[in-house]
C-alpha positions as CSV (number, residue, x, y, z in Angstrom):
1,M,-4.4,8.4,-32.7
2,T,-3.5,10.5,-29.1
3,I,-6.7,11.6,-27.3
4,E,-6.6,14.9,-25.3
5,L,-7.8,14.3,-22.2
6,P,-8.9,17.3,-19.6
7,G,-6.6,18.7,-17.2
8,V,-6.9,18.6,-13.1
9,S,-8.9,21.6,-13.0
10,E,-10.9,20.9,-16.0
11,R,-12.8,17.6,-14.9
12,R,-16.0,16.7,-13.3
13,R,-15.1,15.9,-9.5
14,V,-16.7,13.5,-7.4
15,H,-16.3,13.4,-3.7
16,I,-16.5,9.7,-2.3
17,V,-16.1,9.6,1.6
18,N,-16.0,7.2,4.3
19,P,-17.9,8.5,7.3
20,C,-15.8,6.2,9.8
21,A,-12.7,7.9,8.8
22,G,-10.9,9.7,11.7
23,D,-13.6,7.7,13.5
24,G,-16.1,10.5,12.1
25,K,-14.8,13.6,13.6
26,Y,-14.1,14.7,9.9
27,L,-17.5,14.6,8.2
28,E,-18.7,17.4,9.2
29,T,-15.8,19.3,8.0
30,I,-16.1,17.6,4.6
31,T,-19.3,18.1,3.9
32,A,-18.9,21.7,4.8
33,N,-16.4,22.1,2.4
34,V,-17.8,20.5,-0.3
35,K,-20.9,21.9,-0.3
36,N,-18.8,25.4,-0.4
37,T,-18.1,23.9,-4.0
38,G,-21.2,22.9,-5.4
39,E,-19.6,19.6,-6.3
40,E,-21.0,16.1,-5.7
41,M,-20.8,14.3,-2.8
42,I,-21.2,10.6,-1.8
43,V,-21.0,9.4,1.9
44,T,-20.8,5.5,1.5
45,R,-22.9,3.6,4.4
46,E,-20.9,0.2,4.5
47,K,-17.5,-1.7,3.7
48,G,-16.8,-2.7,-0.1
49,E,-19.0,0.3,-1.4
50,A,-16.5,2.7,-2.3
51,E,-15.4,0.1,-4.4
52,I,-18.4,-0.1,-6.5
53,L,-19.1,3.5,-6.3
54,C,-15.9,4.4,-7.8
55,R,-15.8,1.7,-10.7
56,D,-19.8,2.4,-11.6
57,I,-18.9,6.5,-11.7
58,A,-15.8,5.9,-13.8
59,S,-17.4,3.3,-16.1
60,Q,-20.2,6.1,-16.8
61,D,-17.4,9.0,-16.9
62,P,-14.1,7.7,-18.4
63,A,-12.8,11.4,-17.2
64,V,-13.9,11.9,-14.0
65,H,-12.0,13.1,-10.6
66,L,-12.6,10.8,-7.8
67,M,-11.8,12.5,-4.6
68,I,-11.1,9.9,-1.9
69,Y,-11.8,11.0,1.7
70,G,-10.1,7.7,3.9
71,G,-7.5,5.7,5.3
72,D,-5.3,2.9,3.0
73,G,-8.8,0.9,3.4
74,T,-10.8,3.4,1.5
75,V,-7.9,3.8,-0.8
76,H,-8.1,0.3,-1.8
77,E,-11.6,-0.2,-2.6
78,A,-11.2,3.3,-4.7
79,V,-8.0,1.7,-6.8
80,N,-9.8,-2.0,-7.3
81,G,-13.0,-0.3,-8.7
82,I,-11.0,2.6,-11.1
83,M,-8.8,-1.0,-12.1
84,T,-12.0,-2.9,-12.8
85,S,-13.9,-0.4,-14.3
86,G,-11.8,-0.9,-17.6
87,K,-11.2,3.2,-17.4
88,A,-8.1,3.7,-15.7
89,D,-6.1,4.8,-18.6
90,T,-8.3,7.9,-18.5
91,V,-9.5,8.2,-14.8
92,L,-8.0,10.5,-12.3
93,F,-8.2,10.1,-8.3
94,S,-6.7,11.9,-5.2
95,V,-7.0,11.0,-1.4
96,V,-7.4,13.4,0.9
97,S,-6.0,11.7,4.3
98,A,-9.0,11.0,6.7
99,G,-8.2,7.6,8.0
100,S,-6.5,5.7,10.8
101,G,-3.7,4.4,8.6
102,N,-2.6,7.0,5.7
103,D,0.5,5.1,4.2
104,F,-0.5,5.8,0.7
105,S,-1.0,9.1,1.2
106,A,1.9,9.5,3.2
107,Y,4.0,9.1,-0.1
108,A,1.7,10.4,-3.0
109,N,0.6,13.4,-1.2
110,R,4.0,14.2,0.7
111,A,7.3,11.9,0.3
112,A,6.9,11.5,-3.6
113,G,7.4,15.4,-4.4
114,F,4.6,15.2,-6.8
115,S,3.1,18.4,-8.2
116,P,-0.5,19.2,-7.5
117,A,-0.8,20.6,-11.2
118,D,0.1,17.6,-12.8
119,I,-1.5,14.2,-13.4
120,H,1.1,11.5,-12.3
121,R,1.1,7.7,-13.6
122,L,1.4,5.1,-10.6
123,D,2.0,1.6,-10.9
124,V,-0.6,-0.9,-9.4
125,I,-0.1,-4.5,-8.6
126,R,-2.5,-7.0,-9.6
127,T,-2.8,-10.4,-7.6
128,S,-3.7,-14.2,-8.8
129,T,-7.0,-13.8,-6.9
130,G,-8.3,-10.6,-9.3
131,R,-7.7,-8.1,-6.1
132,Y,-5.3,-5.2,-6.8
133,Y,-3.3,-3.5,-4.3
134,I,-1.4,0.0,-4.5
135,N,0.5,0.3,-1.5
136,G,1.4,-2.9,-0.3
137,L,1.4,-7.3,0.3
138,N,2.3,-8.0,3.6
139,M,2.4,-11.6,4.9
140,G,3.4,-13.1,8.2
141,F,4.4,-10.9,11.0
142,D,3.3,-7.5,9.4
143,A,-0.4,-9.3,8.6
144,Q,-0.6,-10.1,12.4
145,V,0.7,-7.0,13.6
146,V,-2.0,-4.9,11.3
147,Q,-4.8,-7.2,13.1
148,A,-3.7,-6.4,16.3
149,A,-3.2,-2.9,15.7
150,D,-6.7,-2.8,14.5
151,V,-7.8,-4.3,18.0
152,Y,-5.9,-1.6,19.6
153,K,-7.4,1.3,17.2
154,H,-11.2,0.7,17.5
155,K,-11.3,-0.9,21.1
156,K,-8.5,1.0,22.7
157,G,-8.9,3.9,21.2
158,L,-5.0,4.3,19.7
159,R,-3.9,6.4,17.5
160,S,-2.4,4.6,14.0
161,G,1.3,4.7,14.7
162,M,0.9,3.8,18.5
163,A,-1.5,1.1,17.7
164,Y,0.9,-0.7,15.1
165,I,3.7,-0.4,17.9
166,A,1.6,-1.8,20.3
167,G,0.6,-4.3,17.7
168,V,4.6,-5.1,17.3
169,V,4.8,-5.6,20.9
170,K,1.6,-7.7,21.2
171,V,2.9,-10.3,18.1
172,L,6.4,-10.1,19.2
173,V,5.9,-12.1,22.3
174,T,4.6,-15.2,20.1
175,K,6.9,-14.4,17.0
176,P,5.2,-16.2,14.9
177,V,6.9,-17.5,11.6
178,F,5.8,-19.6,8.4
179,P,7.4,-21.8,5.9
180,A,7.3,-20.3,2.2
181,E,8.8,-20.7,-1.1
182,I,9.1,-17.9,-3.2
183,V,9.7,-17.3,-6.9
184,L,10.9,-13.1,-8.1
185,E,10.9,-12.7,-11.6
186,G,12.3,-9.5,-13.6
187,V,14.5,-8.9,-10.6
188,R,16.9,-5.9,-10.7
189,D,20.3,-6.0,-9.4
190,F,21.2,-4.4,-7.0
191,A,24.9,-3.5,-5.0
192,D,25.3,-6.8,-3.7
193,G,24.8,-8.6,-7.1
194,K,21.5,-10.8,-5.9
195,G,19.4,-9.9,-8.7
196,K,21.1,-9.6,-12.0
197,N,18.0,-9.0,-13.7
198,G,16.5,-12.4,-13.8
199,T,14.9,-14.9,-11.6
200,V,15.2,-15.8,-7.9
201,S,14.0,-18.5,-5.9
202,A,14.0,-18.5,-2.3
203,S,12.5,-21.4,0.3
204,D,12.8,-21.0,3.7
205,T,11.0,-20.0,7.2
206,Y,10.1,-16.5,7.4
207,L,9.1,-14.3,10.3
208,L,7.5,-11.8,7.5
209,C,7.2,-10.9,3.4
210,D,6.5,-7.9,2.3
211,C,5.9,-7.1,-1.5
212,A,5.8,-3.3,-1.3
213,N,4.5,-0.4,-3.9
214,G,5.0,2.2,-1.4
215,P,7.9,3.1,1.1
216,F,5.4,3.4,4.5
217,C,3.4,0.9,6.5
218,G,2.0,0.7,9.9
219,G,0.9,4.2,9.9
220,G,4.8,5.4,9.0
221,F,7.4,2.6,9.1
222,K,9.6,3.3,6.4
223,G,10.2,-0.5,5.8
224,A,10.7,-0.3,2.0
225,P,12.4,2.8,1.2
226,L,13.3,2.4,-2.0
227,C,10.3,2.2,-3.0
228,D,9.1,4.3,-6.4
229,M,5.4,4.0,-7.4
230,K,6.3,4.9,-11.1
231,D,9.6,2.7,-11.8
232,G,7.8,-0.4,-12.9
233,Y,9.1,-2.7,-9.9
234,M,7.8,-3.7,-6.4
235,D,9.9,-3.7,-3.5
236,V,10.2,-7.4,-1.4
237,L,11.4,-7.7,2.3
238,L,11.9,-11.0,3.2
239,V,13.1,-11.4,6.9
240,K,13.9,-14.7,8.5
241,E,13.6,-15.7,12.2
242,V,15.3,-13.6,14.6
243,T,15.4,-13.7,18.1
244,R,13.6,-11.0,20.2
245,R,16.4,-9.3,21.0
246,K,17.9,-8.8,17.8
247,F,14.5,-7.3,16.7
248,I,14.4,-4.5,19.0
249,S,18.0,-3.8,18.7
250,L,16.9,-3.4,14.9
251,V,13.4,-2.0,14.7
252,K,14.3,2.3,14.6
253,D,16.0,1.8,11.6
254,Y,13.7,-0.7,10.3
255,H,11.2,2.3,11.0
256,D,13.1,4.9,9.6
257,G,14.0,3.1,6.5
258,T,18.0,3.6,7.3
259,Y,18.9,0.3,7.1
260,I,19.9,0.0,3.2
261,L,21.2,2.4,1.1
262,P,19.5,3.8,-2.5
263,D,22.3,1.3,-4.2
264,G,21.0,-1.3,-2.6
265,T,23.9,-1.8,-0.1
266,M,22.4,-3.5,3.6
267,D,23.6,-2.5,6.9
268,P,25.7,-5.3,7.7
269,R,23.9,-6.0,11.0
270,F,20.4,-6.6,9.0
271,D,22.7,-8.9,6.3
272,P,22.1,-12.0,8.1
273,Y,18.4,-11.8,8.4
274,L,17.1,-9.7,6.1
275,D,16.6,-10.1,1.8
276,Y,15.3,-6.5,-0.3
277,F,14.7,-7.2,-3.7
278,Q,12.9,-5.4,-6.4
279,C,11.2,-7.4,-8.9
280,K,8.2,-7.2,-11.7
281,K,6.5,-10.5,-10.2
282,I,6.3,-12.7,-7.5
283,T,4.9,-16.1,-6.8
284,I,4.6,-16.8,-2.8
285,K,3.4,-20.9,-1.3
286,A,2.4,-20.1,2.1
287,D,-0.4,-21.1,4.2
288,T,-0.8,-18.1,6.6
289,P,-3.0,-14.8,5.8
290,Y,-1.8,-11.5,4.4
291,C,-3.0,-8.4,4.1
292,L,-3.5,-6.1,0.8
293,D,-3.1,-2.1,1.9
294,G,-4.1,-3.6,4.9
295,E,-7.2,-5.4,4.3
296,V,-6.8,-9.0,5.6
297,Q,-6.7,-11.9,3.2
298,N,-6.8,-15.6,3.5
299,G,-3.6,-17.2,3.1
300,G,-2.3,-20.0,0.2
301,E,-0.8,-19.2,-2.7
302,V,-0.8,-15.8,-4.4
303,T,1.0,-14.2,-7.6
304,A,1.4,-10.4,-7.5
305,E,2.6,-8.8,-10.9
306,I,3.2,-5.1,-11.5
307,C,1.0,-3.2,-13.8
308,H,3.1,-0.4,-15.0
309,Q,2.0,3.2,-14.5
310,A,-1.7,1.8,-14.8
311,I,-3.6,4.6,-12.9
312,G,-3.7,8.4,-12.7
313,Y,-3.2,10.5,-9.4
314,A,-3.3,14.2,-8.7
315,A,-1.2,14.9,-5.3
316,L,-3.0,17.4,-2.9
């Protein structure tokens, strides 16, 4: 039996606001705007509260439209709350960019070209730790850059993009690498023939491993340019050890996402250092911390698997 769900404009809307987003400068404007609508608004008081609120509200009202105000960390909480509510097939959410990092919104509200009038079903990725992510899992170099950038944002007052670049420079000085054993399953074939819709195993010393659901990271780096949040695949970048000089010569094309063509053909300059896959599942054995949507997690073995079009989104 088909259940008829209300459209975007017909739903009860609840606005959930991270008061620290944008260093608090948006709170007064958001409060005034929501007050004019007469709709519900909840201001979170501590880290993790957005997840609890989204889970509880979704459980009580399976057709609610949750308006999330914040950056990628707040989005991460909201997605986990919706997914664990058991109502992700009916709940709808939107994101108003108001954070220091807005990589999810950069795709879902702009680059994807979604119509605001429609409900868009997006992929979510479930990990073996019980956590979900919607934008990216970053391990190694990128995870350490996120930690360094956080210091530059909150203690030095830099904007997210500049803080990320400063973090890159800082981490590049030490250029940490890590050994890892990696298994990719359900690999899609590319022009280079590395996939063939099967399983790929890799074991090496890596500078970074990114398992992306969205193309952007680090406040605007288009690290995974072929990402599509509706295609049932995550995009995996495996970057081997590379000299600082070579890294600097390649970083602009990495930032712009111009190092790979839509058919998977790699710029020859990147070929010795970077492998790009699209797969449905990945298992990584590595003793190094990683980030989920910019939130740092402890290291160790982790598996990530696509939940195809598991959550409803309305672009703004």
